[in-house]
C-alpha positions as CSV (number, residue, x, y, z in Angstrom):
1,M,-1.0,8.2,20.6
2,H,-3.5,10.9,21.8
3,E,-5.7,13.2,19.8
4,K,-4.0,16.3,21.1
5,H,-0.8,15.1,19.5
6,L,-2.4,14.7,16.1
7,V,-2.8,17.4,13.5
8,P,-5.6,17.5,10.9
9,F,-4.9,15.6,7.6
10,I,-6.6,15.5,4.3
11,I,-6.3,11.7,3.8
12,K,-6.6,10.3,0.3
13,T,-8.4,7.0,-0.4
14,R,-6.1,4.2,0.5
15,V,-4.3,2.5,-2.4
16,L,-2.2,-0.7,-1.8
17,L,1.1,0.9,-2.9
18,S,4.1,1.4,-0.8
19,L,5.7,4.9,-1.2
20,R,8.1,4.6,1.7
21,G,11.7,4.2,0.6
22,T,11.0,3.8,-3.1
23,L,9.0,6.7,-4.4
24,V,9.5,9.7,-2.2
25,T,13.1,9.5,-1.0
26,R,13.4,12.9,0.6
27,Q,10.9,14.8,2.7
28,S,11.9,17.9,0.8
29,D,10.9,16.4,-2.5
30,I,7.8,18.5,-2.6
31,S,7.3,18.4,-6.4
32,T,7.2,14.6,-6.5
33,T,4.8,14.5,-3.5
34,Q,2.5,17.1,-5.1
35,K,2.4,15.1,-8.3
36,L,1.5,11.9,-6.5
37,I,-1.3,13.7,-4.7
38,E,-2.6,15.1,-8.0
39,I,-3.0,11.7,-9.5
40,G,-4.5,10.3,-6.3
41,M,-1.7,8.0,-5.3
42,I,-0.4,9.2,-2.0
43,R,-0.2,6.4,0.5
44,F,-1.6,6.4,4.0
45,L,1.2,7.1,6.4
46,P,1.0,5.1,9.6
47,F,0.1,8.2,11.7
48,C,-2.6,9.1,9.3
49,L,-4.3,5.8,9.6
50,T,-3.9,5.8,13.4
51,F,-5.6,9.3,13.3
52,L,-8.5,7.8,11.4
53,L,-8.9,4.9,13.8
54,F,-9.0,7.2,16.8
55,V,-11.1,10.2,15.7
56,N,-13.2,9.0,12.7
57,P,-16.5,7.6,14.0
58,G,-16.7,5.1,11.1
59,W,-13.7,3.3,12.5
60,G,-15.5,2.2,15.5
61,A,-14.1,1.1,18.9
62,Q,-10.9,2.5,20.3
63,S,-9.5,-1.0,20.8
64,I,-8.6,-1.4,17.1
65,G,-6.8,2.0,17.3
66,K,-4.7,0.8,20.2
67,A,-4.0,-2.6,18.6
68,L,-2.9,-0.9,15.4
69,D,-0.8,1.6,17.2
70,E,1.0,-1.2,19.0
71,A,1.6,-3.0,15.7
72,M,3.0,0.2,14.1
73,K,5.3,1.0,17.0
74,S,6.7,-2.6,17.0
75,Q,7.9,-2.5,13.4
76,Q,11.5,-1.4,14.2
77,T,11.9,-3.3,17.4
78,L,10.3,-6.8,17.3
79,P,11.0,-9.8,15.1
80,I,9.0,-9.9,11.9
81,E,6.7,-12.8,12.9
82,E,5.7,-11.0,16.1
83,V,4.9,-7.8,14.2
84,I,2.8,-9.8,11.8
85,Q,0.9,-11.3,14.8
86,L,0.3,-7.8,16.1
87,F,-1.2,-6.7,12.8
88,Q,-3.4,-9.8,12.8
89,N,-4.5,-8.9,16.4
90,A,-5.6,-5.5,15.1
91,I,-7.5,-7.1,12.2
92,E,-9.4,-9.3,14.7
93,K,-10.5,-6.2,16.7
94,T,-12.9,-5.2,13.9
95,T,-15.7,-6.7,11.8
96,N,-15.6,-3.8,9.4
97,P,-14.2,-5.1,6.0
98,G,-12.8,-1.7,5.0
99,Q,-10.8,-1.5,8.3
100,K,-9.5,-5.0,7.8
101,R,-8.3,-4.2,4.2
102,N,-6.6,-1.1,5.4
103,V,-4.7,-2.9,8.1
104,L,-3.8,-5.6,5.6
105,G,-2.4,-3.0,3.3
106,L,-0.2,-1.6,6.1
107,L,1.0,-5.1,6.8
108,A,1.9,-5.6,3.1
109,D,3.9,-2.3,3.2
110,F,5.8,-3.5,6.3
111,L,6.7,-6.8,4.6
112,M,7.9,-5.0,1.5
113,E,10.0,-2.7,3.5
114,K,11.6,-5.7,5.3
115,H,12.2,-7.5,1.9
116,E,9.7,-10.2,2.9
117,W,8.3,-10.2,-0.6
118,N,6.8,-13.7,-0.6
119,K,4.9,-12.8,2.5
120,A,3.8,-9.5,1.0
121,V,2.4,-11.4,-2.0
122,E,0.3,-13.6,0.3
123,V,-1.2,-10.5,2.0
124,D,-1.9,-8.9,-1.4
125,E,-3.6,-12.1,-2.5
126,R,-5.9,-11.8,0.5
127,I,-6.7,-8.2,-0.3
128,I,-7.5,-9.1,-3.9
129,K,-9.9,-11.8,-2.7
130,E,-11.6,-9.6,-0.1
131,G,-11.2,-6.1,-1.4
132,T,-13.0,-3.5,-3.5
133,S,-12.0,-2.6,-7.1
134,L,-9.7,0.1,-5.8
135,D,-8.2,-2.2,-3.2
136,R,-7.5,-4.9,-5.8
137,A,-5.8,-2.4,-8.2
138,G,-3.3,-1.4,-5.6
139,A,-2.8,-5.0,-4.4
140,Y,-2.2,-6.2,-8.0
141,Y,0.5,-3.5,-8.4
142,N,2.1,-4.3,-5.1
143,M,2.2,-8.0,-6.0
144,A,3.8,-7.3,-9.4
145,H,6.3,-5.1,-7.7
146,A,7.2,-7.9,-5.2
147,Y,7.5,-10.5,-8.1
148,L,10.0,-8.2,-9.8
149,L,12.0,-7.9,-6.6
150,L,11.9,-11.7,-6.4
151,N,13.4,-11.9,-9.9
152,Q,10.2,-13.4,-11.3
153,P,9.4,-11.1,-14.2
154,E,7.0,-13.5,-15.9
155,K,4.8,-13.6,-12.8
156,A,5.0,-9.8,-12.5
157,K,3.9,-9.5,-16.2
158,A,1.0,-11.9,-15.6
159,V,-0.2,-9.9,-12.6
160,C,0.0,-6.7,-14.6
161,A,-2.2,-8.4,-17.2
162,E,-4.7,-9.3,-14.5
163,L,-4.6,-5.7,-13.3
164,K,-5.4,-4.4,-16.8
165,A,-8.1,-6.9,-17.4
166,N,-9.9,-6.5,-14.0
167,N,-9.2,-2.8,-13.5
168,P,-9.0,-1.2,-16.9
169,D,-9.5,2.3,-15.6
170,S,-7.1,2.1,-12.8
171,V,-4.8,5.1,-12.2
172,M,-1.9,2.7,-11.7
173,K,-1.0,3.0,-15.4
174,E,-0.7,6.8,-15.1
175,F,1.2,6.4,-11.8
176,S,3.7,3.9,-13.3
177,R,4.2,6.2,-16.3
178,Y,5.1,9.1,-14.0
179,M,7.4,7.0,-11.9
180,K,9.2,5.8,-15.1
181,E,9.9,9.5,-15.8
182,V,11.2,10.0,-12.3
183,G,13.3,6.8,-12.3
184,P,13.9,5.3,-15.8
185,A,15.8,2.4,-14.3
186,S,13.4,1.7,-11.4
187,V,11.2,-1.3,-10.8
188,H,8.3,1.0,-11.5
189,A,9.6,1.7,-14.9
190,K,9.5,-2.0,-15.7
191,L,6.0,-2.2,-14.4
192,S,5.0,0.7,-16.6
193,E,6.3,-1.3,-19.6
194,F,4.2,-4.3,-18.6
195,L,1.1,-2.2,-18.0
196,A,1.5,-0.4,-21.4
197,A,2.0,-3.6,-23.4
198,G,-0.7,-3.9,-26.0
199,L,-2.2,-0.5,-25.0
200,P,-2.1,2.8,-26.8
201,L,0.3,5.2,-25.2
């Protein structure tokens, strides 16, 4: 991917929450997208992060951009294990902790999309261990999401409790509330209930 093929983006701070296929189901759903942007929860799209890697000086050498581009392009064509290895290769191209966490987040998204929920949990655990407060909040939410999809609601509830305890000011509660309004029967609605438990509404 070359710079001349990219357009400028206003990229929000990355939060470890997959929007693809679960939150914004149609590109024409402008009102939903605008609301997500308003509460600061729009997820990096793959081309946005690739844009960052190539043209943002803080992202360092071009080699990580090429490695990530290769990983992103492989998602629909290669076996899951090979894609994971390509993401790992991209992570190894940088010593910048922020870059590593962002690539890990994209890997977690890929694994959720492929229904590899146990593997996604493992990646989220790594982000929680290595990440900032914002990184951890998103990873906790993703992990709880994965546990619900694995039909392990008690684990999801426990992770939500950790999220509330460790990130009491996280926007995840507001996000899950909104998603409950959008999809009352969705996984996010159940997470909203877990996050609201014991808290004033």
